[in-house]
Biopython code that builds the backbone (N, CA, C, O; Angstrom):
import numpy as np
from Bio.PDB.StructureBuilder import StructureBuilder

atoms = [
    (1, "MET", "N", (-12.352, -24.749, 28.105)),
    (1, "MET", "CA", (-12.611, -25.726, 27.066)),
    (1, "MET", "C", (-13.991, -26.331, 27.234)),
    (1, "MET", "O", (-14.684, -26.581, 26.247)),
    (2, "ASN", "N", (-14.400, -26.571, 28.480)),
    (2, "ASN", "CA", (-15.709, -27.149, 28.723)),
    (2, "ASN", "C", (-16.822, -26.188, 28.327)),
    (2, "ASN", "O", (-17.877, -26.615, 27.859)),
    (3, "ASP", "N", (-16.591, -24.891, 28.514)),
    (3, "ASP", "CA", (-17.612, -23.907, 28.152)),
    (3, "ASP", "C", (-17.901, -23.970, 26.655)),
    (3, "ASP", "O", (-19.052, -23.888, 26.228)),
    (4, "ARG", "N", (-16.864, -24.113, 25.884)),
    (4, "ARG", "CA", (-17.055, -24.187, 24.437)),
    (4, "ARG", "C", (-17.799, -25.470, 24.065)),
    (4, "ARG", "O", (-18.707, -25.452, 23.233)),
    (5, "GLY", "N", (-17.412, -26.573, 24.682)),
    (5, "GLY", "CA", (-18.086, -27.844, 24.418)),
    (5, "GLY", "C", (-19.545, -27.802, 24.827)),
    (5, "GLY", "O", (-20.407, -28.334, 24.126)),
    (6, "ASP", "N", (-19.824, -27.175, 25.955)),
    (6, "ASP", "CA", (-21.213, -27.047, 26.405)),
    (6, "ASP", "C", (-22.025, -26.201, 25.436)),
    (6, "ASP", "O", (-23.188, -26.502, 25.166)),
    (7, "THR", "N", (-21.418, -25.149, 24.916)),
    (7, "THR", "CA", (-22.108, -24.283, 23.959)),
    (7, "THR", "C", (-22.420, -25.038, 22.678)),
    (7, "THR", "O", (-23.516, -24.914, 22.130)),
    (8, "ILE", "N", (-21.461, -25.817, 22.202)),
    (8, "ILE", "CA", (-21.678, -26.591, 20.978)),
    (8, "ILE", "C", (-22.789, -27.613, 21.187)),
    (8, "ILE", "O", (-23.642, -27.794, 20.318)),
    (9, "ILE", "N", (-22.779, -28.275, 22.328)),
    (9, "ILE", "CA", (-23.812, -29.278, 22.619)),
    (9, "ILE", "C", (-25.181, -28.616, 22.695)),
    (9, "ILE", "O", (-26.159, -29.151, 22.173)),
    (10, "THR", "N", (-25.257, -27.460, 23.340)),
    (10, "THR", "CA", (-26.527, -26.740, 23.457)),
    (10, "THR", "C", (-27.048, -26.344, 22.080)),
    (10, "THR", "O", (-28.232, -26.515, 21.791)),
    (11, "LEU", "N", (-26.175, -25.819, 21.235)),
    (11, "LEU", "CA", (-26.587, -25.435, 19.882)),
    (11, "LEU", "C", (-27.040, -26.642, 19.069)),
    (11, "LEU", "O", (-28.021, -26.562, 18.330)),
    (12, "ALA", "N", (-26.327, -27.762, 19.205)),
    (12, "ALA", "CA", (-26.707, -28.968, 18.470)),
    (12, "ALA", "C", (-28.083, -29.452, 18.929)),
    (12, "ALA", "O", (-28.895, -29.866, 18.101)),
    (13, "ARG", "N", (-28.353, -29.406, 20.214)),
    (13, "ARG", "CA", (-29.668, -29.817, 20.734)),
    (13, "ARG", "C", (-30.776, -28.930, 20.181)),
    (13, "ARG", "O", (-31.843, -29.422, 19.813)),
    (14, "GLU", "N", (-30.525, -27.618, 20.123)),
    (14, "GLU", "CA", (-31.535, -26.705, 19.579)),
    (14, "GLU", "C", (-31.790, -26.991, 18.109)),
    (14, "GLU", "O", (-32.936, -26.943, 17.660)),
    (15, "LEU", "N", (-30.747, -27.286, 17.359)),
    (15, "LEU", "CA", (-30.928, -27.611, 15.943)),
    (15, "LEU", "C", (-31.749, -28.879, 15.779)),
    (15, "LEU", "O", (-32.655, -28.935, 14.947)),
    (16, "LEU", "N", (-31.435, -29.891, 16.567)),
    (16, "LEU", "CA", (-32.187, -31.142, 16.494)),
    (16, "LEU", "C", (-33.637, -30.928, 16.903)),
    (16, "LEU", "O", (-34.542, -31.470, 16.268)),
    (17, "ARG", "N", (-33.868, -30.159, 17.938)),
    (17, "ARG", "CA", (-35.232, -29.895, 18.401)),
    (17, "ARG", "C", (-36.015, -29.129, 17.338)),
    (17, "ARG", "O", (-37.191, -29.409, 17.104)),
    (18, "ASP", "N", (-35.361, -28.161, 16.694)),
    (18, "ASP", "CA", (-36.033, -27.399, 15.630)),
    (18, "ASP", "C", (-36.377, -28.300, 14.452)),
    (18, "ASP", "O", (-37.440, -28.153, 13.849)),
    (19, "ASN", "N", (-35.477, -29.240, 14.116)),
    (19, "ASN", "CA", (-35.740, -30.166, 13.013)),
    (19, "ASN", "C", (-36.892, -31.101, 13.351)),
    (19, "ASN", "O", (-37.682, -31.446, 12.473)),
    (20, "GLU", "N", (-36.999, -31.517, 14.608)),
    (20, "GLU", "CA", (-38.090, -32.395, 15.015)),
    (20, "GLU", "C", (-39.435, -31.680, 14.962)),
    (20, "GLU", "O", (-40.465, -32.300, 14.701)),
    (21, "LEU", "N", (-39.420, -30.382, 15.207)),
    (21, "LEU", "CA", (-40.650, -29.613, 15.174)),
    (21, "LEU", "C", (-41.076, -29.263, 13.752)),
    (21, "LEU", "O", (-42.147, -28.692, 13.548)),
    (22, "GLY", "N", (-40.248, -29.601, 12.775)),
    (22, "GLY", "CA", (-40.596, -29.344, 11.385)),
    (22, "GLY", "C", (-40.031, -28.041, 10.848)),
    (22, "GLY", "O", (-40.316, -27.658, 9.713)),
    (23, "GLN", "N", (-39.256, -27.379, 11.633)),
    (23, "GLN", "CA", (-38.636, -26.151, 11.156)),
    (23, "GLN", "C", (-37.279, -26.507, 10.575)),
    (23, "GLN", "O", (-36.305, -26.719, 11.298)),
    (24, "SER", "N", (-37.241, -26.566, 9.279)),
    (24, "SER", "CA", (-35.978, -26.929, 8.653)),
    (24, "SER", "C", (-35.148, -25.680, 8.395)),
    (24, "SER", "O", (-35.669, -24.585, 8.186)),
    (25, "ILE", "N", (-33.900, -25.878, 8.418)),
    (25, "ILE", "CA", (-32.965, -24.793, 8.138)),
    (25, "ILE", "C", (-32.664, -24.825, 6.648)),
    (25, "ILE", "O", (-32.155, -25.819, 6.130)),
    (26, "GLU", "N", (-32.984, -23.726, 5.959)),
    (26, "GLU", "CA", (-32.755, -23.680, 4.527)),
    (26, "GLU", "C", (-31.332, -23.185, 4.252)),
    (26, "GLU", "O", (-30.882, -22.206, 4.848)),
    (27, "PRO", "N", (-30.645, -23.856, 3.364)),
    (27, "PRO", "CA", (-29.298, -23.382, 3.038)),
    (27, "PRO", "C", (-29.379, -22.062, 2.289)),
    (27, "PRO", "O", (-30.355, -21.774, 1.596)),
    (28, "ALA", "N", (-28.340, -21.281, 2.446)),
    (28, "ALA", "CA", (-28.288, -19.987, 1.760)),
    (28, "ALA", "C", (-28.173, -20.217, 0.266)),
    (28, "ALA", "O", (-27.558, -21.182, -0.187)),
    (29, "ALA", "N", (-28.774, -19.315, -0.488)),
    (29, "ALA", "CA", (-28.734, -19.437, -1.948)),
    (29, "ALA", "C", (-27.314, -19.189, -2.438)),
    (29, "ALA", "O", (-26.641, -18.258, -1.995)),
    (30, "LYS", "N", (-26.873, -20.036, -3.357)),
    (30, "LYS", "CA", (-25.531, -19.876, -3.894)),
    (30, "LYS", "C", (-25.524, -18.787, -4.953)),
    (30, "LYS", "O", (-26.386, -18.765, -5.832)),
    (31, "PRO", "N", (-24.563, -17.892, -4.874)),
    (31, "PRO", "CA", (-24.495, -16.862, -5.911)),
    (31, "PRO", "C", (-24.037, -17.480, -7.236)),
    (31, "PRO", "O", (-23.209, -18.391, -7.253)),
    (32, "GLN", "N", (-24.572, -16.987, -8.312)),
    (32, "GLN", "CA", (-24.220, -17.486, -9.641)),
    (32, "GLN", "C", (-23.111, -16.617, -10.218)),
    (32, "GLN", "O", (-23.376, -15.587, -10.837)),
    (33, "ILE", "N", (-21.873, -17.038, -10.010)),
    (33, "ILE", "CA", (-20.709, -16.302, -10.498)),
    (33, "ILE", "C", (-19.909, -17.229, -11.387)),
    (33, "ILE", "O", (-19.637, -18.375, -11.029)),
    (34, "SER", "N", (-19.537, -16.726, -12.543)),
    (34, "SER", "CA", (-18.776, -17.566, -13.467)),
    (34, "SER", "C", (-17.336, -17.717, -12.989)),
    (34, "SER", "O", (-16.837, -16.919, -12.197)),
    (35, "PHE", "N", (-16.697, -18.742, -13.481)),
    (35, "PHE", "CA", (-15.311, -19.017, -13.122)),
    (35, "PHE", "C", (-14.403, -17.878, -13.590)),
    (35, "PHE", "O", (-13.441, -17.523, -12.909)),
    (36, "ARG", "N", (-14.712, -17.318, -14.742)),
    (36, "ARG", "CA", (-13.912, -16.214, -15.280)),
    (36, "ARG", "C", (-13.949, -15.006, -14.344)),
    (36, "ARG", "O", (-12.924, -14.367, -14.106)),
    (37, "VAL", "N", (-15.126, -14.702, -13.820)),
    (37, "VAL", "CA", (-15.264, -13.571, -12.899)),
    (37, "VAL", "C", (-14.499, -13.843, -11.610)),
    (37, "VAL", "O", (-13.857, -12.944, -11.067)),
    (38, "LEU", "N", (-14.564, -15.067, -11.122)),
    (38, "LEU", "CA", (-13.813, -15.414, -9.909)),
    (38, "LEU", "C", (-12.315, -15.261, -10.115)),
    (38, "LEU", "O", (-11.620, -14.727, -9.250)),
    (39, "CYS", "N", (-11.812, -15.723, -11.250)),
    (39, "CYS", "CA", (-10.375, -15.588, -11.538)),
    (39, "CYS", "C", (-9.978, -14.129, -11.656)),
    (39, "CYS", "O", (-8.952, -13.710, -11.121)),
    (40, "PHE", "N", (-10.798, -13.352, -12.362)),
    (40, "PHE", "CA", (-10.506, -11.937, -12.536)),
    (40, "PHE", "C", (-10.495, -11.215, -11.186)),
    (40, "PHE", "O", (-9.637, -10.368, -10.937)),
    (41, "THR", "N", (-11.446, -11.553, -10.325)),
    (41, "THR", "CA", (-11.515, -10.944, -9.001)),
    (41, "THR", "C", (-10.294, -11.305, -8.166)),
    (41, "THR", "O", (-9.746, -10.453, -7.467)),
    (42, "ALA", "N", (-9.871, -12.544, -8.234)),
    (42, "ALA", "CA", (-8.686, -12.964, -7.493)),
    (42, "ALA", "C", (-7.440, -12.231, -7.985)),
    (42, "ALA", "O", (-6.597, -11.830, -7.184)),
    (43, "MET", "N", (-7.323, -12.054, -9.315)),
    (43, "MET", "CA", (-6.163, -11.348, -9.860)),
    (43, "MET", "C", (-6.175, -9.883, -9.447)),
    (43, "MET", "O", (-5.129, -9.330, -9.104)),
    (44, "LEU", "N", (-7.335, -9.251, -9.475)),
    (44, "LEU", "CA", (-7.427, -7.855, -9.053)),
    (44, "LEU", "C", (-7.081, -7.693, -7.576)),
    (44, "LEU", "O", (-6.393, -6.747, -7.191)),
    (45, "ALA", "N", (-7.558, -8.611, -6.761)),
    (45, "ALA", "CA", (-7.260, -8.536, -5.331)),
    (45, "ALA", "C", (-5.766, -8.684, -5.081)),
    (45, "ALA", "O", (-5.197, -7.963, -4.261)),
    (46, "ALA", "N", (-5.131, -9.615, -5.783)),
    (46, "ALA", "CA", (-3.692, -9.810, -5.609)),
    (46, "ALA", "C", (-2.907, -8.603, -6.100)),
    (46, "ALA", "O", (-1.978, -8.151, -5.431)),
    (47, "ALA", "N", (-3.271, -8.085, -7.254)),
    (47, "ALA", "CA", (-2.560, -6.928, -7.804)),
    (47, "ALA", "C", (-2.807, -5.696, -6.953)),
    (47, "ALA", "O", (-1.889, -4.917, -6.701)),
    (48, "GLY", "N", (-4.032, -5.520, -6.515)),
    (48, "GLY", "CA", (-4.359, -4.359, -5.705)),
    (48, "GLY", "C", (-3.635, -4.347, -4.380)),
    (48, "GLY", "O", (-3.181, -3.297, -3.926)),
    (49, "SER", "N", (-3.524, -5.490, -3.764)),
    (49, "SER", "CA", (-2.836, -5.540, -2.470)),
    (49, "SER", "C", (-1.361, -5.247, -2.628)),
    (49, "SER", "O", (-0.762, -4.624, -1.751)),
    (50, "SER", "N", (-0.758, -5.680, -3.726)),
    (50, "SER", "CA", (0.668, -5.391, -3.915)),
    (50, "SER", "C", (0.890, -3.917, -4.194)),
    (50, "SER", "O", (1.893, -3.349, -3.762)),
    (51, "VAL", "N", (-0.033, -3.289, -4.912)),
    (51, "VAL", "CA", (0.089, -1.857, -5.176)),
    (51, "VAL", "C", (-0.022, -1.071, -3.882)),
    (51, "VAL", "O", (0.762, -0.153, -3.639)),
    (52, "VAL", "N", (-0.980, -1.422, -3.061)),
    (52, "VAL", "CA", (-1.163, -0.734, -1.787)),
    (52, "VAL", "C", (0.051, -0.956, -0.890)),
    (52, "VAL", "O", (0.521, -0.026, -0.236)),
    (53, "THR", "N", (0.551, -2.174, -0.860)),
    (53, "THR", "CA", (1.733, -2.475, -0.049)),
    (53, "THR", "C", (2.931, -1.668, -0.519)),
    (53, "THR", "O", (3.655, -1.106, 0.303)),
    (54, "ASP", "N", (3.155, -1.601, -1.823)),
    (54, "ASP", "CA", (4.271, -0.817, -2.351)),
    (54, "ASP", "C", (4.118, 0.656, -1.995)),
    (54, "ASP", "O", (5.095, 1.314, -1.638)),
    (55, "TYR", "N", (2.911, 1.172, -2.088)),
    (55, "TYR", "CA", (2.658, 2.572, -1.780)),
    (55, "TYR", "C", (2.969, 2.870, -0.311)),
    (55, "TYR", "O", (3.586, 3.888, 0.005)),
    (56, "ILE", "N", (2.545, 1.986, 0.573)),
    (56, "ILE", "CA", (2.786, 2.180, 2.002)),
    (56, "ILE", "C", (4.269, 2.068, 2.318)),
    (56, "ILE", "O", (4.803, 2.848, 3.106)),
    (57, "ILE", "N", (4.932, 1.098, 1.704)),
    (57, "ILE", "CA", (6.360, 0.913, 1.957)),
    (57, "ILE", "C", (7.150, 2.121, 1.465)),
    (57, "ILE", "O", (8.067, 2.581, 2.146)),
    (58, "ASP", "N", (6.801, 2.639, 0.283)),
    (58, "ASP", "CA", (7.501, 3.804, -0.253)),
    (58, "ASP", "C", (7.350, 5.021, 0.643)),
    (58, "ASP", "O", (8.255, 5.853, 0.713)),
    (59, "ALA", "N", (6.239, 5.133, 1.317)),
    (59, "ALA", "CA", (6.000, 6.280, 2.195)),
    (59, "ALA", "C", (6.805, 6.194, 3.479)),
    (59, "ALA", "O", (6.986, 7.204, 4.159)),
    (60, "ARG", "N", (7.289, 5.018, 3.824)),
    (60, "ARG", "CA", (8.001, 4.844, 5.100)),
    (60, "ARG", "C", (9.474, 4.514, 4.955)),
    (60, "ARG", "O", (10.255, 4.783, 5.868)),
    (61, "ARG", "N", (9.873, 3.939, 3.829)),
    (61, "ARG", "CA", (11.247, 3.471, 3.693)),
    (61, "ARG", "C", (12.199, 4.637, 3.487)),
    (61, "ARG", "O", (12.014, 5.430, 2.563)),
    (62, "PRO", "N", (13.231, 4.755, 4.346)),
    (62, "PRO", "CA", (14.215, 5.819, 4.134)),
    (62, "PRO", "C", (15.097, 5.494, 2.929)),
    (62, "PRO", "O", (15.166, 4.353, 2.473)),
    (63, "LEU", "N", (15.760, 6.518, 2.433)),
    (63, "LEU", "CA", (16.629, 6.331, 1.274)),
    (63, "LEU", "C", (17.864, 5.538, 1.653)),
    (63, "LEU", "O", (18.374, 5.657, 2.767)),
    (64, "ASN", "N", (18.342, 4.727, 0.719)),
    (64, "ASN", "CA", (19.618, 4.068, 0.951)),
    (64, "ASN", "C", (20.722, 4.982, 0.427)),
    (64, "ASN", "O", (20.430, 6.023, -0.162)),
    (65, "ARG", "N", (21.960, 4.617, 0.628)),
    (65, "ARG", "CA", (23.062, 5.529, 0.292)),
    (65, "ARG", "C", (23.187, 5.755, -1.207)),
    (65, "ARG", "O", (23.628, 6.824, -1.627)),
    (66, "TYR", "N", (22.813, 4.782, -2.019)),
    (66, "TYR", "CA", (22.903, 4.942, -3.464)),
    (66, "TYR", "C", (21.876, 5.965, -3.963)),
    (66, "TYR", "O", (22.165, 6.767, -4.851)),
    (67, "GLU", "N", (20.695, 5.924, -3.389)),
    (67, "GLU", "CA", (19.672, 6.896, -3.766)),
    (67, "GLU", "C", (20.065, 8.304, -3.335)),
    (67, "GLU", "O", (19.796, 9.275, -4.042)),
    (68, "LYS", "N", (20.707, 8.410, -2.162)),
    (68, "LYS", "CA", (21.186, 9.719, -1.700)),
    (68, "LYS", "C", (22.266, 10.267, -2.632)),
    (68, "LYS", "O", (22.273, 11.455, -2.954)),
    (69, "VAL", "N", (23.175, 9.393, -3.060)),
    (69, "VAL", "CA", (24.232, 9.818, -3.970)),
    (69, "VAL", "C", (23.637, 10.255, -5.302)),
    (69, "VAL", "O", (24.062, 11.260, -5.872)),
    (70, "GLU", "N", (22.653, 9.503, -5.804)),
    (70, "GLU", "CA", (22.024, 9.865, -7.065)),
    (70, "GLU", "C", (21.301, 11.205, -6.956)),
    (70, "GLU", "O", (21.357, 12.023, -7.874)),
    (71, "LEU", "N", (20.627, 11.423, -5.838)),
    (71, "LEU", "CA", (19.925, 12.684, -5.636)),
    (71, "LEU", "C", (20.914, 13.850, -5.560)),
    (71, "LEU", "O", (20.671, 14.910, -6.137)),
    (72, "ASP", "N", (22.017, 13.655, -4.855)),
    (72, "ASP", "CA", (23.056, 14.689, -4.798)),
    (72, "ASP", "C", (23.611, 14.988, -6.184)),
    (72, "ASP", "O", (23.838, 16.148, -6.528)),
    (73, "ALA", "N", (23.831, 13.944, -6.981)),
    (73, "ALA", "CA", (24.367, 14.136, -8.330)),
    (73, "ALA", "C", (23.367, 14.877, -9.214)),
    (73, "ALA", "O", (23.754, 15.748, -9.993)),
    (74, "LEU", "N", (22.094, 14.537, -9.099)),
    (74, "LEU", "CA", (21.072, 15.241, -9.879)),
    (74, "LEU", "C", (20.975, 16.711, -9.483)),
    (74, "LEU", "O", (20.814, 17.580, -10.340)),
    (75, "ILE", "N", (21.072, 16.984, -8.196)),
    (75, "ILE", "CA", (21.028, 18.372, -7.723)),
    (75, "ILE", "C", (22.235, 19.137, -8.259)),
    (75, "ILE", "O", (22.094, 20.257, -8.751)),
    (76, "PHE", "N", (23.411, 18.540, -8.165)),
    (76, "PHE", "CA", (24.623, 19.170, -8.678)),
    (76, "PHE", "C", (24.491, 19.465, -10.165)),
    (76, "PHE", "O", (24.790, 20.571, -10.615)),
    (77, "TYR", "N", (24.044, 18.472, -10.924)),
    (77, "TYR", "CA", (23.924, 18.621, -12.379)),
    (77, "TYR", "C", (22.865, 19.665, -12.749)),
    (77, "TYR", "O", (23.096, 20.490, -13.633)),
    (78, "ALA", "N", (21.709, 19.635, -12.082)),
    (78, "ALA", "CA", (20.651, 20.597, -12.375)),
    (78, "ALA", "C", (21.081, 22.018, -12.032)),
    (78, "ALA", "O", (20.776, 22.962, -12.761)),
    (79, "ALA", "N", (21.792, 22.163, -10.912)),
    (79, "ALA", "CA", (22.273, 23.486, -10.524)),
    (79, "ALA", "C", (23.272, 24.018, -11.552)),
    (79, "ALA", "O", (23.239, 25.204, -11.879)),
    (80, "ARG", "N", (24.145, 23.174, -12.059)),
    (80, "ARG", "CA", (25.124, 23.597, -13.079)),
    (80, "ARG", "C", (24.435, 23.932, -14.398)),
    (80, "ARG", "O", (24.798, 24.896, -15.072)),
    (81, "MET", "N", (23.438, 23.129, -14.758)),
    (81, "MET", "CA", (22.754, 23.360, -16.026)),
    (81, "MET", "C", (21.939, 24.666, -15.997)),
    (81, "MET", "O", (21.875, 25.382, -16.997)),
    (82, "LYS", "N", (21.331, 24.965, -14.867)),
    (82, "LYS", "CA", (20.505, 26.169, -14.750)),
    (82, "LYS", "C", (21.302, 27.364, -14.238)),
    (82, "LYS", "O", (20.796, 28.485, -14.182)),
    (83, "ASN", "N", (22.549, 27.111, -13.867)),
    (83, "ASN", "CA", (23.445, 28.151, -13.362)),
    (83, "ASN", "C", (22.860, 28.826, -12.116)),
    (83, "ASN", "O", (22.825, 30.052, -12.007)),
    (84, "ILE", "N", (22.395, 27.970, -11.166)),
    (84, "ILE", "CA", (21.848, 28.459, -9.904)),
    (84, "ILE", "C", (22.607, 27.830, -8.748)),
    (84, "ILE", "O", (23.396, 26.904, -8.938)),
    (85, "ASP", "N", (22.364, 28.337, -7.561)),
    (85, "ASP", "CA", (23.044, 27.853, -6.365)),
    (85, "ASP", "C", (22.513, 26.474, -5.959)),
    (85, "ASP", "O", (21.305, 26.234, -5.956)),
    (86, "GLU", "N", (23.427, 25.589, -5.621)),
    (86, "GLU", "CA", (23.049, 24.229, -5.219)),
    (86, "GLU", "C", (22.205, 24.228, -3.944)),
    (86, "GLU", "O", (21.220, 23.496, -3.847)),
    (87, "ALA", "N", (22.599, 25.059, -2.956)),
    (87, "ALA", "CA", (21.866, 25.116, -1.680)),
    (87, "ALA", "C", (20.446, 25.630, -1.909)),
    (87, "ALA", "O", (19.504, 25.152, -1.277)),
    (88, "GLY", "N", (20.292, 26.590, -2.797)),
    (88, "GLY", "CA", (18.955, 27.109, -3.104)),
    (88, "GLY", "C", (18.083, 26.056, -3.755)),
    (88, "GLY", "O", (16.893, 25.958, -3.456)),
    (89, "LEU", "N", (18.672, 25.264, -4.647)),
    (89, "LEU", "CA", (17.930, 24.182, -5.297)),
    (89, "LEU", "C", (17.526, 23.114, -4.288)),
    (89, "LEU", "O", (16.416, 22.584, -4.342)),
    (90, "ARG", "N", (18.440, 22.800, -3.364)),
    (90, "ARG", "CA", (18.107, 21.838, -2.296)),
    (90, "ARG", "C", (16.919, 22.342, -1.474)),
    (90, "ARG", "O", (16.008, 21.583, -1.143)),
    (91, "HIS", "N", (16.949, 23.622, -1.157)),
    (91, "HIS", "CA", (15.862, 24.204, -0.366)),
    (91, "HIS", "C", (14.540, 24.149, -1.141)),
    (91, "HIS", "O", (13.493, 23.871, -0.556)),
    (92, "GLN", "N", (14.580, 24.411, -2.449)),
    (92, "GLN", "CA", (13.379, 24.316, -3.274)),
    (92, "GLN", "C", (12.801, 22.904, -3.236)),
    (92, "GLN", "O", (11.591, 22.718, -3.104)),
    (93, "ILE", "N", (13.678, 21.920, -3.355)),
    (93, "ILE", "CA", (13.230, 20.521, -3.353)),
    (93, "ILE", "C", (12.647, 20.150, -1.992)),
    (93, "ILE", "O", (11.599, 19.509, -1.911)),
    (94, "GLU", "N", (13.335, 20.557, -0.925)),
    (94, "GLU", "CA", (12.835, 20.248, 0.416)),
    (94, "GLU", "C", (11.469, 20.876, 0.651)),
    (94, "GLU", "O", (10.593, 20.238, 1.236)),
    (95, "SER", "N", (11.272, 22.114, 0.207)),
    (95, "SER", "CA", (9.972, 22.764, 0.408)),
    (95, "SER", "C", (8.897, 22.130, -0.486)),
    (95, "SER", "O", (7.743, 22.017, -0.072)),
    (96, "ARG", "N", (9.258, 21.720, -1.693)),
    (96, "ARG", "CA", (8.292, 21.081, -2.591)),
    (96, "ARG", "C", (7.831, 19.740, -2.027)),
    (96, "ARG", "O", (6.653, 19.394, -2.108)),
    (97, "VAL", "N", (8.775, 18.986, -1.452)),
    (97, "VAL", "CA", (8.450, 17.667, -0.896)),
    (97, "VAL", "C", (7.796, 17.799, 0.479)),
    (97, "VAL", "O", (6.997, 16.951, 0.875)),
    (98, "GLY", "N", (8.139, 18.868, 1.204)),
    (98, "GLY", "CA", (7.551, 19.074, 2.524)),
    (98, "GLY", "C", (8.394, 18.530, 3.653)),
    (98, "GLY", "O", (7.876, 18.249, 4.734)),
    (99, "LYS", "N", (9.673, 18.377, 3.424)),
    (99, "LYS", "CA", (10.584, 17.892, 4.469)),
    (99, "LYS", "C", (11.576, 18.993, 4.809)),
    (99, "LYS", "O", (11.833, 19.881, 3.996)),
    (100, "GLN", "N", (12.128, 18.930, 6.008)),
    (100, "GLN", "CA", (13.087, 19.929, 6.447)),
    (100, "GLN", "C", (14.526, 19.582, 6.072)),
    (100, "GLN", "O", (15.379, 20.463, 5.958)),
    (101, "ASP", "N", (14.786, 18.281, 5.880)),
    (101, "ASP", "CA", (16.162, 17.856, 5.628)),
    (101, "ASP", "C", (16.156, 16.644, 4.700)),
    (101, "ASP", "O", (15.210, 15.855, 4.693)),
    (102, "PHE", "N", (17.216, 16.510, 3.925)),
    (102, "PHE", "CA", (17.326, 15.369, 3.022)),
    (102, "PHE", "C", (17.442, 14.045, 3.781)),
    (102, "PHE", "O", (17.108, 12.990, 3.241)),
    (103, "ALA", "N", (17.904, 14.095, 5.005)),
    (103, "ALA", "CA", (18.020, 12.869, 5.797)),
    (103, "ALA", "C", (16.655, 12.267, 6.110)),
    (103, "ALA", "O", (16.554, 11.073, 6.392)),
    (104, "ASP", "N", (15.602, 13.087, 6.062)),
    (104, "ASP", "CA", (14.246, 12.616, 6.362)),
    (104, "ASP", "C", (13.508, 12.112, 5.133)),
    (104, "ASP", "O", (12.359, 11.685, 5.243)),
    (105, "PHE", "N", (14.133, 12.151, 3.977)),
    (105, "PHE", "CA", (13.459, 11.750, 2.739)),
    (105, "PHE", "C", (13.144, 10.263, 2.746)),
    (105, "PHE", "O", (13.930, 9.442, 3.220)),
    (106, "THR", "N", (11.965, 9.935, 2.205)),
    (106, "THR", "CA", (11.569, 8.548, 2.016)),
    (106, "THR", "C", (11.640, 8.230, 0.524)),
    (106, "THR", "O", (11.957, 9.100, -0.287)),
    (107, "LYS", "N", (11.350, 7.015, 0.177)),
    (107, "LYS", "CA", (11.390, 6.603, -1.229)),
    (107, "LYS", "C", (10.403, 7.426, -2.058)),
    (107, "LYS", "O", (10.718, 7.801, -3.188)),
    (108, "ARG", "N", (9.229, 7.709, -1.523)),
    (108, "ARG", "CA", (8.241, 8.510, -2.248)),
    (108, "ARG", "C", (8.768, 9.933, -2.476)),
    (108, "ARG", "O", (8.611, 10.491, -3.562)),
    (109, "ASP", "N", (9.396, 10.518, -1.440)),
    (109, "ASP", "CA", (9.979, 11.854, -1.583)),
    (109, "ASP", "C", (11.090, 11.853, -2.626)),
    (109, "ASP", "O", (11.242, 12.807, -3.389)),
    (110, "TYR", "N", (11.852, 10.786, -2.648)),
    (110, "TYR", "CA", (12.941, 10.641, -3.620)),
    (110, "TYR", "C", (12.389, 10.665, -5.046)),
    (110, "TYR", "O", (12.952, 11.318, -5.925)),
    (111, "ARG", "N", (11.302, 9.961, -5.263)),
    (111, "ARG", "CA", (10.698, 9.947, -6.608)),
    (111, "ARG", "C", (10.175, 11.324, -6.996)),
    (111, "ARG", "O", (10.309, 11.741, -8.147)),
    (112, "MET", "N", (9.580, 12.029, -6.038)),
    (112, "MET", "CA", (9.091, 13.375, -6.328)),
    (112, "MET", "C", (10.250, 14.316, -6.649)),
    (112, "MET", "O", (10.172, 15.100, -7.595)),
    (113, "ALA", "N", (11.316, 14.239, -5.869)),
    (113, "ALA", "CA", (12.488, 15.085, -6.104)),
    (113, "ALA", "C", (13.136, 14.745, -7.438)),
    (113, "ALA", "O", (13.568, 15.636, -8.169)),
    (114, "GLN", "N", (13.203, 13.481, -7.746)),
    (114, "GLN", "CA", (13.786, 13.026, -9.016)),
    (114, "GLN", "C", (12.998, 13.591, -10.200)),
    (114, "GLN", "O", (13.589, 14.088, -11.159)),
    (115, "ALA", "N", (11.688, 13.517, -10.136)),
    (115, "ALA", "CA", (10.847, 14.050, -11.216)),
    (115, "ALA", "C", (11.010, 15.566, -11.332)),
    (115, "ALA", "O", (11.075, 16.102, -12.438)),
    (116, "TYR", "N", (11.076, 16.250, -10.206)),
    (116, "TYR", "CA", (11.250, 17.698, -10.217)),
    (116, "TYR", "C", (12.601, 18.080, -10.826)),
    (116, "TYR", "O", (12.683, 19.007, -11.632)),
    (117, "LEU", "N", (13.640, 17.375, -10.445)),
    (117, "LEU", "CA", (14.978, 17.690, -10.966)),
    (117, "LEU", "C", (15.085, 17.371, -12.455)),
    (117, "LEU", "O", (15.730, 18.113, -13.196)),
    (118, "ARG", "N", (14.486, 16.319, -12.888)),
    (118, "ARG", "CA", (14.518, 16.005, -14.324)),
    (118, "ARG", "C", (13.784, 17.064, -15.122)),
    (118, "ARG", "O", (14.176, 17.391, -16.242)),
    (119, "GLY", "N", (12.717, 17.602, -14.543)),
    (119, "GLY", "CA", (12.022, 18.711, -15.188)),
    (119, "GLY", "C", (12.866, 19.967, -15.224)),
    (119, "GLY", "O", (12.811, 20.721, -16.196)),
    (120, "GLU", "N", (13.649, 20.207, -14.175)),
    (120, "GLU", "CA", (14.542, 21.359, -14.129)),
    (120, "GLU", "C", (15.661, 21.251, -15.157)),
    (120, "GLU", "O", (16.074, 22.251, -15.745)),
    (121, "ILE", "N", (16.137, 20.053, -15.365)),
    (121, "ILE", "CA", (17.262, 19.850, -16.293)),
    (121, "ILE", "C", (16.813, 20.075, -17.725)),
    (121, "ILE", "O", (17.563, 20.631, -18.527)),
    (122, "GLN", "N", (15.619, 19.660, -18.053)),
    (122, "GLN", "CA", (15.135, 19.774, -19.437)),
    (122, "GLN", "C", (14.677, 21.115, -19.736)),
    (122, "GLN", "O", (14.238, 21.382, -20.855)),
]
sb = StructureBuilder()
sb.init_structure("model")
sb.init_model(0)
sb.init_chain("A")
sb.init_seg("    ")
for serial, (resi, resn, name, xyz) in enumerate(atoms, 1):
    if name == "N":
        sb.init_residue(resn, " ", resi, " ")
    sb.init_atom(name, np.array(xyz, "f"), 0.0, 1.0, " ", f" {name:<3s}", serial, name[0])
structure = sb.get_structure()
């Protein structure tokens, strides 16, 4: 604690000595930014951070049981509609998403599989 106090005192002495010698410290120029631009920047920063946070969370969050059930139902329905094997369709989805097993799927993988299956159904 004393080291910090000594540093502050030393800096204050140097500032006072510089002022006595006629070397004034000029304040930094203030940027000319309108209030509208500041508000817009704050809104973009807030929105951008939430988008990035959602993206990161989706990449890590595992599926809950309801999402797993929905994915199973979509696979079943798509396989029946296209008259193909369910296991083969599961394998196609796993290879498209890049995972070895449905247990490893994250929320982002779920969205990709959902979009792929909806395309298969139509």
